[in-house]
N, C-alpha and C positions, 0 to 999 in steps of 0.2 A: 527530319530524323534526329536532330538535336532534342526535340521535345519528347521524343519517345524514350531517349536514354534514361531520364529520371524515373519514368514509368517502369521501365524494365528493371532498374536497379531496385525500386520499391517492391515489385513483384518477387524478385530474387531474394530480397532481405526477408519478406514475409515467408517464403518457402524454407529458407534456411532456419528461420525462427520456429516454424512448425516442425520441422524435422528435429531440432534440438529439444523442443518441448516434449516430443515423443520419447526421448531418451530418459526422462525423468520417471520415477516410480510415483505412486499416487501421493505418498507422504511428502516427498520432495517437491512435487509439483504444488501441493497445498500450501506448503511453507514458503516456498519461494514466491507464490502468488501473494501472500500476506506481505512479504518483505517489500515486493514491487509496489503493492497498494499503499504501504506506508511511505515509501519514497515518494509517490505520486502525491500523497496527502501533504508531505513536507513542501513539495514544490507549489502546491495550491497555497499553502500558508505563507510561503515566501513572498507571494504576490499580494498580500494583504498590507495596504499601507495606510488605509483610512477606513472610515465606516462603510462608505460606499463600496470599496473593494471587499470588504468583510461580507457585505450583503450578497455580492456576486459570488463570492466563494461559497456561501452556504449551499447553493444549489449543486455546485461541483461536489462538494464534501457529501451531501446526500446522495448523489449518484454513485460515488465511491463507496458509500456505505453498503449499497446494494451488492456491489461486486464483492467486498470484503465479507459480507454474510455468506456468500457462496463458497468461498475459501474455508470459512469457519465451519461450515456444514461438512465439508470434506473432512476437516480435521476432527470433528465431532464423531466421525464414523470409526476413527482409529482409536485404539486404547493409548493412553499416556505412556504405558510401559511397553509398548510395541517396539521391537527392535528397530524396524525400519523407520518408524517415527523418531525414536530417540537419536538415530544416526542423522536423520535429516535435520532435526533441531540443532545439533551440534554443528553441523556444517553451516547453517545460516545464522547462527547465534551472533558472530560479529556484525553481520550486515543489519540484523535486527536491532541489536544494541544501538548501532549508530544511528538508525532511522529513528528509534525512540528518543535518542539524545537530541537529534536535530528537531524532532517535533516539539520536545519540551522547550528548547531554546526559542522556537518560533513562537510557541504559546506565550512564553514570558515576554517576548518582544511585543506581541500583539496586545497583551494585556496593558501595556503602557499607552496605547492608542485609545483615546475616548471614543466609546460606543462600539468598538469594534469586536469586543468579546461576546456580546449578547448574541449576535446572529451565529456566531461559530459554535457557542455552547448548544444552542438549539440543534444545529446541524449535527454536531459530534456526539450528542447524548446517547444515541442508540448504537454508536460504532463499537465493534468488538476489535479494538486496535490490536491487542496482543494475540488474537486468535485463540479463542476458546480456553483460555488459561494454560495452554500447553507450554508457554514460554515462561521461564522464571522471571520475577521482577528484576530489573537491572538497577 
């Protein structure tokens, strides 16, 4: 029975997450998705400590890029002056700014590691990190 408790907790958590996700409008869902993906990118970059870990991170970043493009496509469907989108951008602006700052910090740290930038540049070259240009530069 004690082994089933973590499984029940996981299922309950997943159900709550799905319910909460259903409460967001399309704009908010797309922007929060971009923010979440950027936070995941920062977590991946924090794991880069040498060239080998950078090579390993390359595949993770490329997979993440596919997810990010889905959120970018959702955002492309919205007009930049759409009231719903504007409200959602303002709501997530602090989180996005922090994620971008953290990403820049990690990239600057990784740049000092011999051979680590090359695999990451290749992986990140196609990423739409800011999400379709909807977010102002920080």
